[in-house]
N, C-alpha and C positions, 0 to 999 in steps of 0.2 A: 422397515417397509421396503419391499422389493422395488428397485429402480424401474421406471417405465422403459419399455422396449423402444429403442430409438428409431425415428424415421430417417432413412439415409437419403440425403439430398445429392442429386447427380450434378448439380452445378452450384456455383458460389451464390449463397443467399445474400440479401442486402439490396442496395440500390434504392432509388427513390420510391418505388412501389412498396417495398417492405417497410421503409421508414414511415410512409403515409399510413399503412395499415396499422403500424404500431402507435402512431400519434392520433389518428382519428377518434379512437374511443375516448379521448380526453376532451372532445369538442361537444358541448351540450347540444342535444337534439340529434346531431349526427350519430352520437353513440347509441341511439336507439334503433338505428337502421339494421335490417338483416345483413349479416356478413361483417358488420362492425360491432354490433352489440356483444359485450363480454358475458361469459358465463359467470355464475355465482362463485364466490370464493369458497363457499362451503362444499361445492361439488368438485373442486379442483384437487386432483390427486397427483398430478405430475405430467411432465412432457419431456421428451428428449429428441434431439436432432443430431445427426452425424454427417461427416464428410470423409471420404476415403482418398488416400493418395494425394494430399495437398502438398504441392512443392513449396519449399522455402526459397523464395526468389531473391537473388542478390540485389536487384534494383530496389525492391520493396524494403528489404532489411536496411539498406544504406540510407534510404529516404527517412525511415523511422529513426535510425541512429542519429542522423543529422538534426532532426527536429527535437530530439530528446536529450542530446548531449553525450551520446555514446561514441566511442572510437569505432572506426571501420575495422572489422575483424572477420575471420572465416567462421566464427560461431555467432549465434544470434544473441542480442541483448536479453537479459533475463525475462522481462515482461513481454517480449515481442509476440509469443504465441497467442496472447490475448487478442491481438489484432486479427489473427487468422480465424479465431473463434467468434469474433464480434458478429458476423453474419448469423451464426447459430443462436447467439443471444437475441438478435432481432427476430429470428424465425420463431423463437419461443414467445417473445413479447407481442408479436403480431398475430399469433394464433388466437382465434376466438375463445378457445378453452382457457387460455391464460387470463385470470380475472382482472388484471390491472392494466391501464394504459401506460405506455412508456413515458409520456410526458407527466412529470410530477412524481415519478418513481426515483428515489434518491439512492445513489451508490454510497453505502455507509461504510463498508469494510471490504478489504481484499486480502487474500492470502495466496501465495504462490509457493509451490514445492518443485524445485528443479532437482531431478535425480541425476542428471548429467548435462553436459553442454549439448546443444542442438546445432548441427552443422548446416551452413548455407548449402542449398541443393538437396537436402534431405527430404524424403517424402514422409508425411505425417498423416495418421488417421486421427481425426478430431471428433470429440463428442461433448455436447453440453446437455446436462439434464437438470431439471428443476423438480423438486418434490413439493409436498403440501406446504402451505404457508405456516409460519409459527409466530407466536405472539411476541410483542415488544412493548416497552413502556409507552412509546409514542405511536403505536400502530401495529403494522404487520410486517414481518420479514419474509423474504424469499431468497433462497440460496441457489445460485447458478454454479453448478459444479462442472468443470471442464477438464478433460484429459487429452493429452497429445501422446499418441502411441506410435512407436516405430519398430518394425520387425517383431511385433507381438509384445513389446515391453513398453510400459509407461515411462516416458522420458520427462514429462512435465505435467503438472496439474495445478488447478487453481480453484478457489471458491470466491465468487463475487456475491456479496450480500447486499440486497437492496431493501430499502424501507419504503413502505406505502403508509403515509401518515393517516391517522384516523383514531378511532377509539382504541386506547392502549390497555395494557394489563400491567399494573404496578408490580405484580408478582413474577413477571417474566424474567428469565435469565438475562443477566447483563451481557454486554458485548465485550469486545477486545479492550483490554487495559494495557497501555504501554507506560511503565513506570520508569522514572529516571531519565526522561527525554531532555536533552540539553537545550540551552537557549543561546541566543547570539549566533555567531558564525558568519559565513560568507553571505554577502548581499547579492541577490539576483534581481535584475530589472527585466520585467517581462513585457514584450510589446503588445499592442492592441490587436494585432492580427494573429497572435499565437493560436487562438482557438480555430481559426480558419486553416492555418497551416497544418495543425494536428488533424483536423477533420479530413483534409485531403489525403493524408496518409492512412488514417484509421478507418475512414468510412463513417465516423460518428458525426453526423451533421445536425445534431440536436441544436435548435435555434438559440438556446441559452448560451452557446459558446461562440456564436458567429458575429453578432452585431449588436450595438446598443439598443436599437429599435426592437429587434426580435427578443432580446433578453428582457427589456422592460415590459414587453407584452406578457411575459411569464413571471413577472414579479421581482426581477433583479434590476438594480440601478444601471448596470451595464453588463457586457458579456463577461463570462467567467471561464477560467481554464478548466479543461477536462481533468477530472480526478485522476484518471490513469496517466495523464501527462505528468501531474505532480508526483505521482509515485515513480514513474519511469525516470524523471529528472533527478529525483532523490537517489534512486538506485545507481544511476549513471555516475553520481558524485563519489560513490564508494565501490564501484564494480571491480576495480583493480585490486581490492582487498578482500573480495568474497571468493569462496571456493566454488567450483562448478556445481557441487551438490549442496543446496542451501534452501532454507525456508525463509521467505520474506512475508511479514504480516504488516498491515497498515490499516489505520482507522482515519477516515476523512472527517475532519471536525468543522471546518468553515470553508466556504468557497473562496477562491482567489479571483478578485476582480481584475480585469484587463483594460488598459495597461495597468501595471502595478509593480510593487517591489516586495520581495519576500526575503527572509534569511533562512539559510540552511546550516544546521549543525549536526555533528555526529560524534558519538563516543564509542569506544570499543573496550570490552573487558572479557577476558576468557574466550576470545573469538566471536563474541556476540556484539553486533553493532546496534546501537539505539540511536535513532535519528529523528529530526523534527524540522518541519517547514513552518515558519511563523510569520506573523505580521510584525515588522520591525518597530511599529509605533508603540505597541503595548505588549508584545510578546505572546499574544494569543495564538494558539496553534491552528494551522490549516490542515496539517497532516502529522501524525505521530506513527512511527514504525520501528520495527526491529528485524534484523537479519541474523539467523541462527544456523551455523553449519550443520549439515545432516550427520 
């Protein structure tokens, strides 16, 4: 299927207004109002948004590195361009044509392909596109495909797969499987304000990450870490052993409650790293991933 023609945004999307537009369709009653009401999933064929000439700013990169455990360098951490594209994700989710509210849409998997290192100060053209939904055993999946282009060449790309729970299809294709993920490893203690710290850097102020009260209102016992923080922190633990051109794939298995403690372990064979973030009490996985040289 042909990708939709992108809408080019002249200023950075996001902010409180965009977050509200993305969240309001999940509020009963309000979700029936004109301008809030979502179109039917059966009619959705895709959306795309883009920004041009986005500068990779030193202060923002350094703030992200500090929260996620990366060293300060003149090139950006591998997952960092996801932050630059987060507003584009929200632009898609807040569009009335996108059939699902942001609240309750679960980030299930993420893959990143870095073709080369991106330098601080570089200008990037960003685009995020979403095609028609596809079936899953527990509901419906949508893939947010993002590219970061510089001087006409793709430097970085990613696919964020989100699940909308509902009537599933038992015959649907399975998702990412990471075999041989290690157990044990280093123990990390995560503070209760981690979600708020990452939100200030990323712009992702989903209430499930911010405070026990807002998290409980949405079905969690207390606030949870951002999935992309757990991926970033895992990559930070092995980034000095990864080449500039690499593919990183991860599946998010269980949320990490804050404050909390997790273990991280990594094994390498033939240049391929397999890693896991687990609950130290029973070894159950929060995240499983692998990094493969290009």
